[in-house]
N, C-alpha and C positions, 0 to 999 in steps of 0.2 A: 429493654422495658422492665424486666425483673430487677435489674440493678438500680435503675432510676427510681422506681417506686419503693424499693427497699430502703432508700436513704431519705425518705421524706420526713420532715420534723414531726414530733409528737408532743402532745400536752403532758403535763405532769400527772400524778396519780389523783385519785378522787376518794372522798369519804362519803359514806351513806349512813343514814339513820332511818330505821323503819319503826313506826309507832302505831299502836292501837290504843284508843282511849275510850273512856266512858264519857259520852256526850250528854248525859242527863242534865237538863237545865242549861246547857250551853247554847247561847244565842250567836249564831254565825250569819244572821240575816244581813249584816253589814258588809259581807264579803260578796262582791260581784264576780270576782275571778278567783277560782280555787288555786291558781298558781301564783306564787309570790317570789320576787327576787329581793333579797335583803343585803344591803351594803352597810357594814358597820361604820366605815369611815371613808368618805369620798376623797380624802387626802392620801389614802393608801392605794396601792396597786390592786386592780380588779382581778389580777392573776393570783393574788394572795388567798389561799384557801381558808385562812382565818379571818378574812375580811368580806368575801363574797360567797353567798350560798343561796340556795333556792329551796322552797318547800311547796308541796302539792297535796291537796286534800281531795282525792278523786271521789270519795264517798259523798261529797256534796253534789256531784253530778249523777252518780250511779249509786242509788240506795241499796242495790243488791250486793255490793261489795262486802258488807258487814251486817251484823244483826241490827235491828232497830235500836236506836239510842246509843250507837257506837259510831266512831269515825276512824279511818285509817289515814296515816300521813307518811309521806316520803320526803325526807330532807337530804340534801346533798350539797357538797362543797363545790367550789370552782375546780377546774381541772389543773390546779396548781399545787396540790399537796406534794411536798418533797418525799420521794421514795427512799432516799438513802437512810434516814433514821429507822425506817420500818424493816429494811432488809437485815438489820443487825439484831432484830428481835425474833424470838421463837413463839409462834402462835400457841396460845394456851398458857404461856408463862405469866407470872404475876406482873412482870415488867411490861409485857405486851398488853395485858388487860388494862393496866393503869394508864398506859400511853393512849390507848383507844379512848378511854373516858376523857382524858385531857384534851385530845384533839377534837372530840365530838362535842365538847361543851359549847362551842360557838353555834353548832347546829341546834342544840336545845334553846339557846338564847334567841335564835332567829324565830322559832315557832312561838316563843313566849311573847313576842311582840304582838302576836295575833290572839294567842290563848295564854294569858298570864299564868293560869294555874295548871298548865299542861302536865307538869310532873306529878301533881296530885291525882290527875285523872288517868294516868298511864296504867294499862292492864297488861301490855306487852311492849317490849322494845328490844331492838337488836342493832348493833353497830356493824357496819360493813367497812373494814379497813382496806387499804390498798392491797394488802396481802390476800384478803378474801376476794377482792375484785380480780386479782391476778389468778387465783386458784380456781374460782368457780366460773368466771367469765372468760378465761383464757386471754387476759389482757396483759401483755408484756409489761412488767414493772408496774402493774396496776394503772396503766395510762388511761386517761379519759378518751383518747383518740388522736387522730392526726391533727396537727396544728398547721394552718396555712394562713398567712396574713390576708386580712380583708382587702379587697380591691386588687388582688393579684391572682394569677392563675397557676394552678399546679401543673406539672407535666402530664401530658395525655388527658387534658381536660376538654378536648373537642376542637372542632374546626374554628369555632368563634372565640377561642381563648385569647386572641390578640385584640379582639374588639370588645367582648363582654367578659369580665373577670369571673372565672369559675374556680373557686378555691379547692375543689376536689376533683380528682381524676374521673373520667367517665367510665362506663361499664364495659367497654370493649377491651379485648385482649388481642395479642398477635395471632391467636389460634382462631381460624374461621369457625363461627358457630358457637364459640365459647364466650360467655359473658360473666362478669363478676357482679356481686351485689354485697351489700353490707355497709358499715359506717366508714369504711376507708375509701369509699368512692361516692360520687354525687348521689343524693344531696347532702350527705354528711353524717355527723355524729348524732346519736340518740336513737331510741327504739322506733319512733315514728319515721325518722329519716331512713333508717336501715330497712324498715318495712317498705317504704316508698321506693327504695332502690330495687327491691325485688319486683314491685309492680312495674317499674320502668323497664326492667329487663324483659318481663313478659310482654309488655306493650311494644318493645322494640322489635319483637319477632312477629308482629302482626301489622296488617295494613292500617294506614292512618284512618280509614273510614271506621274501623272498630274503636279507635281512640275517641273519635268524635261522637259515636253512638253512646259510648260509656259516659262521656261528659254530659250529654243530653239527658241520659237516664238519671245520673246523679243530681242534676239540677232540679229534678222534680221531687226529690225525697223530702226536702224541707225548704221553706222560703230563704233560709240563710245560705243555701247552696245555689240559688238562682244564677249567681254570677258565673257559675261553671258552664252555663249554656253557651256553646261556641257561636250560635246564631249565624248572622250573615258572614262574619269573619271565617267561620268554619266552612261555609259554602265556597268562599273564595280560596281558602287555604287548601282544601281537599284536592281539587284538580291540579293545583300547582305542584304539590309534593307527592300526590298519589302514586305517580309512576316510579317513584324512587323508594317507596316503602313496601315491605321491609327490604333492606339491602340484600343482595343475593346470598351473601354468606350467612345471613341470619334468618332467611325465609324458612319458617317452621315446616311448611309443606315440602320443601326441597330437602330438608335435613332428615325427614322420615317420621316426624310426629307432628301432631297438631296441638297448639296451645289454645286455651280458652281463657279469655280475660274474664275473671269472675264478675258476676252481677253485683251491683251495689244494693240490690233489694235484700232486706233481712231474710234469712232462711228460717223455715219453720223448725220446731224442735226435732222432728223426725229427719228433716234434711240435714240439720247440723250433725246429728248422730251418725248419719250415713257418711258425711264428709270426713268426720273424725276417724 
C-alpha cells in the first residue's frame, strides 16, 4: 500500500499572486461569477503555466474580507510550472526576484482582462513561487498535487474503481480505524476538496442515518441547497445500507470515542469562540 501510493504521478509546480486593490469607482457589476479561468492561447497546452491560469475575487461574495472600497484577488497558474529552473535559484537573491516577476507577468495579464487598470489600483501584492509553495505548504518540489488521468482510477480508489473511475485513492488504510484525509485522496486537489475529505472521514465513522439527517438539514439553509435533500431516495437507501455502516473497523463507538458530525447551522459569535 505504502509503496504503491508513494509512486503515484504528480503535477508540476504552481505560481500564486495575491493582490489587494483600491476599488474606488470600480464597477464589477458585469461579473456574475467571481472565479475566472483564463486561457491565453487555445492552440497551446493547458498544462502550460504560462498559458492557463485562474483568478478569484472572494470579496465580491464576502464584503467582510477587506475594508469598504477595497478588493482582494487570488491569481494562480496551472499546475505545470517547471520546478527545475527554480531549484537553481536562491530565495531573496536578485536573480530569484527577477525570475518571480517574469513568471508572474502572465498572472497580472489575466486579471487585466477583467480590471484593465489593476496595476494602478494595487495597494499590496505578493508573488508565491514554487519554492515558497514548497517551504510554507510542505509541497514536495512545489507540486500542485497528485496527477491522475481523467476517466481512470488510481490504486486503492474503492470497490467500484472498475465500474466508476475515481482518479484519487479513497480514505482507508491497511490499519483498522485509521483514515487519511487531504488532497492526496478523494475528492482531490484544492482547499475545498481537502476539507471535504476530512468531512468524509468523519462521516465514514458514523451511521448512514446521520449522513441523511445532515443532508436534510443542509437543504433547508438556502433554496440553492434544496437539491441536497435525499427525499424518497434516502428513505430507500437507508435500510439497504444501514446495516453495513459504519464498517466494524471504523465504528467510532467501538474504537472508544464518539464523533459528532458538525451541524450546518451557522454558529453564534460566542459558540464560534468556544469552538476555537
